[in-house]
PABA-179154 format. One record per residue (C-alpha): residue in one letter; x, y, z negated. Coordinates in steps of 0.25 Angstrom, whole numbers, padded with zeros to 4 digits, always signed. Layout:
BEGIN
aXYZ/...
//
This chain:
BEGIN
m-0089+0086-0032/t-0075+0091-0029/d-0066+0103-0030/e-0059+0099-0017/p-0063+0105-0004/s-0072+0095+0005/d-0081+0096+0016/p-0095+0091+0012/y-0099+0088+0026/d-0086+0081+0030/p-0080+0072+0019/d-0068+0069+0028/q-0065+0084+0030/d-0058+0083+0043/k-0054+0097+0043/p-0052+0102+0028/m-0040+0110+0031/r-0042+0115+0045/d-0041+0130+0048/d-0055+0130+0054/t-0063+0125+0043/t-0070+0138+0041/p-0080+0141+0052/d-0085+0154+0058/k-0071+0161+0057/p-0059+0162+0066/a-0048+0152+0063/e-0038+0163+0063/n-0044+0169+0050/i-0039+0157+0042/v-0027+0161+0034/h-0015+0151+0034/f-0007+0153+0021/n+0008+0156+0022/p+0015+0152+0010/w+0026+0162+0013/r+0016+0174+0014/d+0009+0180+0002/f-0006+0184+0006/n-0007+0194-0005/d+0005+0204-0007/a-0002+0210-0019/a+0002+0205-0033/p-0006+0193-0037/q-0017+0195-0047/i-0015+0185-0059/d-0028+0179-0064/v-0026+0178-0079/f-0038+0169-0081/g-0034+0158-0070/d-0022+0149-0066/e-0012+0152-0056/p-0006+0141-0046/d+0005+0133-0053/p+0017+0130-0044/a+0022+0119-0053/q+0009+0111-0052/i+0008+0114-0037/a+0022+0108-0036/q+0018+0096-0044/f+0006+0094-0036/m+0013+0095-0023/q+0023+0084-0027/v+0013+0074-0031/v+0004+0076-0019/f+0015+0079-0008/g+0028+0075-0014/y+0031+0064-0004/c+0023+0069+0008/d+0028+0075+0021/g+0021+0084+0030/l+0012+0096+0028/i+0002+0098+0016/p-0012+0104+0019/v-0015+0115+0009/r-0028+0123+0009/s-0033+0134+0000/f-0047+0141+0000/i-0056+0149-0010/d-0062+0140-0021/k-0077+0141-0022/g-0084+0149-0032/q-0075+0161-0032/g-0084+0170-0024/i-0073+0173-0013/d-0071+0167+0000/g-0058+0164+0008/r-0052+0157+0019/p-0045+0143+0017/h-0030+0143+0019/n-0022+0131+0024/i-0008+0128+0024/w+0001+0116+0026/l+0013+0115+0018/e+0025+0106+0021/a+0026+0094+0011/e+0040+0098+0006/q+0048+0104-0006/a+0043+0118-0004/a+0028+0113-0003/p+0025+0116-0018/e+0030+0130-0018/k+0022+0133-0005/m+0010+0127-0011/a+0012+0135-0024/t+0013+0148-0015/f+0000+0144-0008/a-0007+0141-0021/t-0003+0155-0027/w-0008+0162-0014/a-0021+0154-0015/s-0023+0157-0030/r-0023+0172-0026/e-0034+0170-0016/g-0042+0161-0025/a-0040+0149-0017/a-0038+0135-0020/v-0027+0126-0015/y-0029+0112-0009/v-0020+0102-0002/i-0023+0089+0006/p-0014+0079-0002/g-0007+0074+0010/t+0002+0080+0021/v-0001+0082+0036/a+0008+0084+0048/a+0005+0098+0053/s-0001+0111+0049/g-0016+0111+0051/q-0018+0096+0049/a-0027+0092+0037/k-0036+0081+0042/a-0036+0067+0035/a-0030+0061+0047/e-0019+0071+0047/i-0014+0068+0033/l+0000+0061+0034/q+0004+0058+0020/m-0003+0057+0006/q+0005+0054-0006/t-0006+0055-0017/v-0020+0049-0021/v-0029+0059-0027/v-0043+0058-0034/d-0051+0071-0037/l-0060+0069-0049/d-0070+0080-0049/t-0083+0074-0056/g-0087+0067-0068/d-0078+0062-0080/i-0065+0066-0074/s-0057+0062-0086/a-0063+0048-0086/k-0060+0046-0071/r-0046+0050-0073/a-0044+0041-0084/h-0050+0030-0075/l-0040+0033-0064/e-0028+0033-0074/r-0033+0020-0080/h-0033+0012-0067/l-0023+0020-0058/g-0013+0025-0068/a-0009+0039-0071/p-0010+0048-0059/t+0002+0056-0053/m-0006+0069-0055/v-0019+0075-0061/v-0024+0088-0057/e-0036+0096-0062/s-0042+0103-0050/g-0048+0114-0057/g-0063+0111-0057/a-0071+0104-0068/t-0083+0094-0068/l-0096+0098-0073/e-0092+0090-0086/g-0080+0100-0087/q-0069+0090-0084/r-0058+0095-0075/k-0058+0089-0060/s-0045+0082-0057/h-0037+0077-0046/i-0029+0064-0049/w-0017+0061-0040/w-0008+0049-0038/t+0005+0050-0030/l+0009+0039-0021/t+0023+0033-0020/e+0023+0038-0005/p+0015+0046+0004/a+0003+0038+0011/e+0004+0039+0026/g-0005+0034+0038/d-0015+0023+0033/d-0011+0025+0019/i-0017+0039+0019/r-0030+0032+0021/r-0027+0022+0010/v-0024+0034+0001/c-0037+0041+0004/g-0045+0029+0002/l-0038+0027-0011/r-0042+0042-0015/g-0056+0038-0011/d-0056+0025-0019/i-0051+0032-0032/a-0061+0043-0030/a-0073+0033-0029/k-0069+0025-0041/v-0068+0037-0050/g-0078+0047-0044/g-0068+0056-0038/d-0069+0065-0026/m-0071+0056-0013/h-0066+0067-0004/f-0052+0062-0006/r-0054+0050+0003/s-0050+0060+0014/a-0036+0062+0016/h-0037+0077+0018/q-0046+0081+0006/p-0039+0093+0000/i-0036+0094-0015/r-0032+0106-0025/v-0017+0108-0027/a-0013+0107-0042/g-0007+0120-0047/s-0017+0128-0038/v-0029+0136-0043/y-0044+0132-0043/y-0053+0143-0041/k-0067+0137-0040/n-0080+0143-0046/h-0072+0155-0052/l-0063+0146-0060/k-0048+0148-0058/t-0039+0137-0063/q-0027+0129-0059/v-0027+0115-0053/r-0019+0108-0063/i-0010+0096-0064/v-0014+0090-0077/e-0006+0077-0076/l+0007+0074-0068/n+0014+0060-0067/a+0023+0063-0055/a+0030+0050-0055/h+0017+0042-0054/e+0016+0037-0040/r+0007+0026-0034/d+0010+0016-0023/l-0002+0017-0014/d-0005+0002-0013/e-0004+0000-0028/f-0013+0012-0030/i-0023+0007-0020/e-0024-0006-0028/a-0025+0001-0041/v-0037+0010-0036/t-0043-0003-0030/d-0042-0009-0044/m-0048+0003-0051/p-0063+0002-0055/p-0072+0014-0053/a-0073+0023-0064/p-0084+0022-0074/g-0097+0027-0068/v-0091+0027-0054/s-0099+0019-0043/l-0092+0015-0030/q-0106+0012-0024/p-0111+0023-0014/e-0124+0029-0017/f-0133+0028-0005/t-0146+0032-0012/h-0149+0046-0019/a-0160+0050-0029/d-0167+0059-0019/k-0168+0048-0008/l-0176+0036-0007/a-0169+0023-0010/v-0165+0014+0002/d-0176+0004+0000/e-0186+0015+0000/v-0181+0021+0012/l-0182+0009+0020/v-0197+0007+0017/t-0202+0022+0016/p-0208+0027+0029/a-0204+0041+0034/r-0214+0049+0042/e-0212+0060+0052/g-0214+0075+0048/a-0210+0074+0033/q-0223+0067+0029/d-0215+0060+0018/d-0205+0064+0008/w-0195+0054+0015/s-0193+0060+0029/r-0190+0051+0042/f-0176+0057+0043/e-0173+0054+0028/g-0179+0040+0029/a-0171+0037+0042/s-0158+0043+0037/a-0159+0034+0024/a-0163+0022+0031/i-0152+0023+0041/g-0142+0026+0030/h-0146+0013+0023/f-0144+0005+0035/i-0131+0012+0039/r-0126+0009+0025/m-0130-0006+0027/v-0122-0007+0040/h-0110+0001+0034/e-0109-0008+0022/g-0109-0021+0031/r-0123-0025+0026/m-0129-0024+0040/t-0124-0024+0054/k-0126-0012+0063/g-0137-0019+0070/e-0144-0022+0058/g-0142-0008+0052/w-0148-0002+0065/e-0160-0012+0065/g-0163-0008+0051/i-0163+0007+0055/c-0172+0005+0066/g-0181-0004+0057/y-0182+0008+0047/n-0185+0017+0059/a-0196+0009+0064/a-0203+0006+0050/m-0201+0018+0042/l-0200+0031+0051/r-0213+0036+0056/p-0212+0038+0067/q-0198+0031+0071/w-0186+0039+0074/p-0181+0037+0089/v-0170+0027+0090/e-0160+0037+0095/r-0162+0046+0083/l-0161+0034+0074/k-0148+0030+0080/r-0143+0044+0080/e-0146+0045+0065/s-0140+0031+0062/e-0127+0035+0069/r-0126+0048+0062/l-0128+0042+0048/w-0119+0030+0051/d-0107+0040+0055/r-0109+0048+0042/h-0109+0035+0034/v-0097+0029+0040/e-0090+0043+0039/k-0093+0043+0024/y-0091+0028+0020/g-0081+0023+0030/p-0081+0012+0040/p-0093+0002+0040/v-0093-0012+0035/i-0100-0020+0046/r-0102-0035+0046/l-0096-0043+0057/d-0108-0046+0066/s-0099-0057+0073/g-0095-0064+0060/a-0096-0079+0060/p-0110-0083+0055/g-0111-0090+0041/p-0116-0105+0041/v-0131-0106+0041/e-0130-0117+0030/m-0121-0118+0018/p-0112-0131+0019/a-0112-0140+0008/f-0107-0154+0006/t-0109-0166-0003/l-0097-0172-0011/g-0098-0185-0003/a-0097-0177+0010/l-0085-0170+0005/l-0078-0183+0000/d-0082-0190+0013/d-0076-0180+0023/q-0063-0185+0027/s-0060-0175+0039/p-0046-0169+0039/m-0044-0156+0031/p-0043-0143+0040/e-0029-0140+0044/d-0022-0129+0035/i-0019-0116+0042/i-0007-0115+0033/a-0003-0127+0025/p-0004-0132+0014/r-0018-0126+0012/v-0012-0112+0011/l-0022-0107+0022/t-0034-0116+0026/p-0044-0114+0037/g-0053-0103+0034/g-0045-0100+0021/l-0040-0087+0015/l-0026-0085+0010/v-0022-0073+0002/l-0008-0068+0001/g-0005-0058-0010/g+0007-0051-0014/a+0012-0037-0020/p+0016-0026-0010/k+0030-0028-0004/v+0032-0043-0009/g+0033-0048+0005/k+0018-0052+0008/s+0018-0047+0022/d+0032-0052+0026/l+0029-0066+0020/l+0015-0066+0027/i+0020-0062+0041/s+0031-0073+0040/w+0021-0083+0035/l+0011-0080+0046/v+0021-0080+0057/h+0026-0094+0053/m+0011-0098+0053/a+0009-0092+0067/a+0021-0100+0072/g+0016-0113+0065/a+0029-0113+0056/p+0029-0116+0041/f+0032-0105+0031/l+0035-0107+0017/g+0029-0120+0017/f+0016-0115+0023/t+0013-0123+0036/p+0003-0120+0048/p-0002-0132+0056/r+0002-0124+0069/a+0005-0110+0074/l-0006-0102+0068/r-0013-0090+0074/i-0012-0078+0064/f-0019-0065+0065/y-0011-0055+0055/l-0021-0044+0051/q-0011-0034+0043/a-0014-0020+0039/e-0001-0016+0033/i+0011-0015+0043/q+0010-0006+0055/y+0013-0012+0069/h+0028-0008+0071/y+0031-0012+0056/l+0024-0025+0058/r+0032-0029+0070/e+0045-0024+0063/r+0041-0033+0051/l+0038-0045+0060/k+0052-0044+0067/q+0059-0042+0053/i+0053-0055+0047/a+0063-0066+0049/l+0055-0077+0056/p+0061-0089+0064/p+0061-0086+0079/e+0053-0099+0081/v+0042-0094+0072/l+0041-0080+0078/a+0041-0086+0092/a+0029-0096+0088/a+0021-0085+0081/r+0022-0074+0092/d+0008-0076+0097/t+0001-0083+0085/f+0004-0072+0075/v-0004-0059+0077/a-0003-0047+0068/t-0010-0033+0067/p-0003-0020+0064/k-0007-0012+0052/l-0022-0010+0053/k-0030+0002+0048/m-0044-0005+0046/l-0052-0012+0036/l-0056-0027+0038/d-0071-0022+0038/n-0080-0027+0048/e-0075-0018+0059/g-0061-0022+0055/s-0064-0037+0055/v-0070-0035+0069/r-0057-0029+0074/v-0049-0040+0067/a-0057-0051+0073/r-0056-0045+0087/a-0041-0043+0085/v-0040-0058+0081/q-0048-0063+0093/t-0039-0054+0102/s-0026-0060+0096/f-0031-0074+0096/p-0041-0076+0108/d-0039-0091+0110/a-0040-0096+0095/p-0043-0088+0082/p-0031-0086+0072/d-0028-0096+0061/i-0025-0085+0051/l-0030-0071+0049/c-0021-0063+0040/v-0025-0050+0033/d-0014-0042+0027/p-0017-0035+0018/i-0031-0036+0012/r-0030-0022+0006/n-0028-0014+0019/l-0040-0021+0026/f-0049-0023+0014/d-0064-0020+0016/g-0072-0021+0003/g-0086-0020+0009/p-0098-0011+0007/d-0094-0007-0007/g-0080-0004-0003/g-0074-0012-0014/g-0059-0014-0015/e-0050-0026-0016/n-0052-0028-0031/d-0067-0028-0029/n-0072-0043-0029/t-0084-0039-0020/a-0076-0031-0010/m-0065-0042-0009/m-0076-0053-0007/f-0082-0044+0004/f-0069-0043+0011/l-0066-0058+0010/k-0079-0063+0014/e-0085-0052+0023/r-0072-0048+0030/i-0061-0059+0029/e-0070-0071+0030/v-0079-0064+0041/l-0067-0061+0049/r-0061-0074+0048/d-0074-0081+0051/h-0075-0072+0063/i-0061-0076+0068/d-0061-0091+0064/p-0067-0097+0051/d-0055-0106+0050/c-0045-0094+0051/g-0036-0093+0039/v-0036-0079+0032/v-0023-0073+0025/l-0026-0061+0017/v-0014-0053+0011/h-0016-0045-0002/h-0009-0037-0012/t-0006-0041-0026/k-0008-0033-0039/k+0003-0031-0049/l+0003-0042-0060/s+0014-0046-0070/k+0024-0057-0067/q+0017-0066-0077/q+0003-0063-0071/v+0008-0067-0057/k+0014-0080-0063/d+0001-0084-0070/d-0008-0081-0058/p-0002-0074-0046/f-0015-0073-0038/l-0020-0064-0049/a-0011-0054-0042/l-0020-0053-0029/s-0024-0039-0028/g-0039-0037-0028/a-0052-0045-0032/s-0052-0059-0038/a-0061-0062-0026/l-0049-0064-0017/r-0043-0075-0025/g-0056-0083-0026/f-0058-0082-0011/y-0045-0086-0004/t-0041-0100-0001/s-0026-0097-0003/g-0018-0087-0011/l-0003-0083-0010/i+0004-0073-0019/l+0018-0068-0015/h+0025-0061-0027/r+0039-0059-0033/p+0041-0067-0046/d+0053-0059-0048/d+0054-0044-0043/e+0069-0045-0043/a+0070-0057-0035/p+0066-0058-0020/e+0058-0071-0021/r+0043-0071-0019/k+0034-0082-0024/l+0022-0086-0016/e+0010-0091-0025/i+0000-0100-0018/e-0015-0103-0022/l-0023-0112-0014/r-0038-0115-0014/n-0038-0126-0003/g-0026-0134-0007/p-0017-0139-0018/a-0009-0128-0026/l+0004-0124-0019/p+0016-0120-0027/s+0021-0106-0026/k+0033-0103-0017/l+0045-0095-0020/i+0049-0087-0007/d+0059-0077-0002/k+0064-0071+0011/v+0078-0077+0015/g+0084-0072+0027/g+0072-0064+0031/q+0063-0077+0030/w+0053-0082+0019/v+0058-0094+0012/e+0053-0103+0001/i+0063-0104-0011/n+0065-0116-0019/p+0058-0114-0032/m+0069-0122-0039/n+0078-0110-0036/e+0069-0100-0044/r+0073-0097-0058/l+0061-0102-0066/v+0066-0100-0081/r+0073-0088-0088/k+0072-0080-0075/e+0075-0067-0083/a+0087-0073-0089/g+0092-0079-0076/a+0090-0065-0069/k+0099-0059-0080/h+0110-0069-0078/d+0109-0067-0063/a+0111-0052-0065/e+0123-0054-0075/r+0130-0063-0065/n+0128-0052-0054/r+0133-0042-0064/k+0146-0050-0067/g+0148-0051-0052/e+0147-0036-0050/v+0157-0034-0062/i+0167-0043-0055/c+0166-0037-0042/g+0167-0023-0048/l+0180-0027-0056/l+0187-0032-0044/y+0184-0020-0036/e+0188-0010-0048/e+0201-0018-0051/a+0206-0018-0037/l+0205-0002-0037/q+0215-0003-0048/g+0224-0012-0040/r+0220-0026-0047/m+0214-0038-0039/y+0211-0051-0046/t+0211-0066-0043/m+0198-0073-0048/t+0206-0079-0060/h+0213-0066-0063/f+0200-0058-0063/a+0193-0068-0072/e+0204-0067-0082/t+0205-0052-0081/f+0191-0049-0083/e+0186-0059-0093/n+0175-0053-0101/t+0176-0040-0094/g+0163-0033-0090/g+0154-0044-0095/l+0160-0054-0085/g+0163-0065-0095/g+0174-0075-0096/q+0183-0080-0085/s+0175-0092-0080/i+0162-0083-0079/i+0170-0072-0071/r+0176-0083-0062/e+0162-0089-0060/r+0157-0075-0055/l+0169-0074-0046/n+0166-0087-0040/v+0152-0083-0037/l+0156-0069-0032/t+0166-0075-0022/t+0156-0085-0017/k+0146-0074-0014/g+0157-0066-0007/y+0157-0054-0017/v+0171-0057-0021/k+0182-0061-0010/f+0197-0064-0010/v+0210-0058-0006/r+0221-0068-0004/g+0234-0071+0003/a+0238-0061+0013/a+0227-0052+0010/a+0231-0051-0005/t+0246-0049+0000/a+0242-0037+0008/l+0236-0031-0004/d+0249-0033-0012/l+0242-0043-0021/a+0250-0054-0028/t+0250-0067-0022/e+0238-0075-0029/r+0237-0089-0033/s+0222-0089-0034/k+0213-0098-0025/y+0205-0086-0020/g+0215-0074-0021/y+0211-0060-0026/l+0196-0056-0028/c+0191-0045-0019/v+0177-0038-0018/e+0171-0029-0007/t+0177-0015-0005/m+0188-0018-0015/r+0200-0009-0014/l+0214-0012-0021/a+0223-0001-0027/t+0237-0002-0023/g+0249+0003-0030/r+0251+0014-0021/e+0246+0028-0024/h+0238+0037-0015/v+0238+0052-0016/d+0227+0060-0010/p+0233+0071-0001/d+0222+0081-0005/t+0220+0080-0020/g+0233+0073-0023/e+0226+0062-0031/v+0234+0049-0033/t+0226+0036-0032/l+0230+0022-0030/e+0229+0017-0015/l+0217+0008-0012/i+0217-0003-0002/e+0205-0011+0003/v+0204-0026-0001/l+0198-0035+0009/p+0195-0050+0006/s+0203-0061+0013/h+0195-0073+0008/y+0182-0077+0002/k+0175-0089-0004/c+0166-0097+0005/a+0153-0098-0002/q+0150-0112+0004/t+0164-0119+0001/g+0170-0110-0009/a+0183-0110+0000/v+0191-0097+0001/l+0190-0092+0016/p+0196-0081+0023/v+0187-0068+0025/e+0184-0066+0040/n+0182-0051+0039/p+0188-0045+0026/s+0180-0032+0030/v+0167-0039+0029/w+0162-0043+0015/v+0152-0054+0016/y+0143-0058+0004/r+0137-0072+0003/e+0123-0067+0000/l+0123-0059+0013/e+0127-0071+0021/d+0116-0079+0015/a+0105-0068+0018/g+0110-0067+0033/
//
């Protein structure tokens, strides 16, 4: 299936680059390559019919795959199959530094002389000798190996949905149809580390599954051929070539994951696992076909038992049965179909063996919560009259007005870095303190469990300390707001059990009022079929079988808040229907009771808009919000510019430009020994530098003096500078760091250069922003701007 080395008995390949991979020979016989020593002192024999290593391509490959990484690069060479020669593998570890491409080229040249292929693990490790998946420290690329079928069609499918790759490499081999096998590479904007490496490997597996690529690249330590090295398989000598290079094309990991999630499978590719084979009985036949001792039938007892056990294991693994039900089914088959029966111990031993293999191959199981709340025996239904006659009071809102109702589901969506988590934490802490927030009101101090999977512990506590919250709110919420650090888990059945236990431990006396999951993406479990967030079936499975079951297990009246990412839409699309921006399946929007979208109407402005959609209450107007003094506040929409926004922004920019020109002229003129009063400046620089007439210049100067960009020198301070006595109300204009040229000359003792002597100009007075009065400056050396005072 693939040109890349793999262990057919161990898909995880825990030791693909260890020195002891070849048995029955002493470890000291393994030769470690030294890039500063030539193994062969004789002149190399040039193969005129084959290709040689290309240092330029090797350098390009190394930049794409390791250009941002730190650490050691695991490199391996061994004799390709089909050459009729044997040889020991050679392992080296190269420092990911500037000299790495040259050292790799040297190693590839030596390997070429030996008839050996060159591979790397596309990630770095901390020390020589390391190469296990758990030892990979950084990876900066995502790669898929296309080695079967219609490779050109698969590549076109990838480019259509994921965009142009950073690099395409023809690995040297060819399919049965004659198409060249290829490696498709995408470089990330920064190296993945820690838990992000798991996400990168999962991404490699998802891409391979959707286009029929090599699934071995789900493992972090799967090696791959080095572009620019030589391919030798089956008596064919050819170069591993870079056929496309877009070095500037880099992808953000989160955005790339979303693009891959949205990408449909390539034509002819099925994501359904194949559990039956042509040479075996179908499952339905297995369960009703007796199997007798002594190979009396074509279907032996061992084959029958293995197939039946495998069937029930799949049912349990996919969440269709509990473990107890699965074991009962296995025992039932043993009693009914195996003649004679297997002993219970053998049955248990074989079941455990096959279970371990299945979990190893397909990942953690999906097991139903045995302790989940049972559904109602009868479906409730009410007549119109009963509904009209019911005068009982409405349930109390968890968050008023109707934003979160008992048993309700609220989804908060927003683009990355828009401030979702900051807003959410501020909101939840206020709710936990029983305090209103942005017009949202709790009936009392709420008990809140914040299940978050993005921020690690130390950075979570740092963020909570940095968020500016009133001291009384923090004091009231100390015990009612409980948060988890970044979790490495899925909200599958086992994860749900862990969460339920943590909630019970945190709130032993009464269940929480709100369970918050932040974000969906990092905890999403799409069920037995493994669908992603864009799959309606997978999303409904997550909402009904995970979120609702967990909520019912904690408290059926508990409100749930889900935090989700949004996809990129045009400003007009967001304006027309902001909730279309919710990333993922449309099933989510049809399921929640409340939806909130946080977005920036203007990328250049700090304000955010909070769009609100309610199912259980009347429509609420959107809120314009911003952070002022570190706290979220609601801005009066009357202050928002509604018409001619672009023209207004241009006028704002023009006013700012004129202010900068005025300050610049005041500074430059002082260097020439000239200072001005307000009237004199307006008369002198009328229609200069696009400033306009005198009245416009005076208007700008009034604004600049009120904001503190321009201050004054008057009275004794002006006399000390040898300035003429002024009759102006304000005095001479002064800007920060201004220096005035005197009539005296200064001679440089070293060069003899003659320049005018400069003296520092400090303000003596300023205009009060509240009254407009001219007041003395308290400390002339400290320049205070009006905006800085407001922000404090």
